C-alpha positions as CSV (number, residue, x, y, z in Angstrom):
1,M,6.8,0.0,-30.5
2,R,4.6,1.9,-28.0
3,I,5.1,0.9,-24.3
4,A,3.0,2.0,-21.4
5,I,4.7,1.9,-18.0
6,L,2.8,1.8,-14.7
7,S,3.9,1.9,-11.1
8,D,2.7,2.8,-7.6
9,I,-0.9,1.5,-8.1
10,H,-1.2,0.8,-4.3
11,G,-4.6,-0.9,-4.6
12,N,-6.4,1.9,-6.3
13,L,-8.6,-0.2,-8.5
14,E,-10.6,2.7,-10.0
15,A,-7.5,4.6,-11.1
16,L,-5.9,1.4,-12.5
17,Q,-9.0,0.6,-14.5
18,S,-9.0,4.2,-15.9
19,V,-5.4,3.9,-17.0
20,L,-5.9,0.5,-18.6
21,D,-9.0,1.8,-20.5
22,H,-7.0,4.7,-21.8
23,A,-4.0,2.5,-22.7
24,K,-6.4,0.2,-24.7
25,G,-7.7,3.2,-26.6
26,V,-4.2,4.4,-27.4
27,G,-3.1,1.0,-28.6
28,Y,0.1,0.3,-26.7
29,D,2.1,-2.7,-27.9
30,R,3.2,-3.6,-24.4
31,L,2.3,-2.7,-20.8
32,V,4.9,-2.9,-18.1
33,C,4.2,-2.7,-14.3
34,L,7.2,-1.5,-12.2
35,G,5.7,-2.5,-8.9
36,D,3.9,-1.3,-5.8
37,V,0.6,-2.9,-6.9
38,V,-0.9,-3.7,-3.5
39,G,-0.6,-2.5,0.0
40,Y,-2.7,0.5,0.8
41,G,-5.2,2.7,-1.0
42,A,-8.8,2.5,-1.9
43,N,-9.0,-1.2,-2.7
44,P,-6.1,-3.0,-1.0
45,Q,-7.9,-6.4,-1.0
46,E,-8.7,-6.4,-4.7
């Protein structure tokens, strides 16, 4: 089983989308987010 682990996104929508696109191409079985999704960064309201 391949697991992708994300953390410290901090509202950076462009970086998150890039990572998700890459993860989709690799074919991970599961994606886990460890936190710090919002707060500050390029897109804190999105």
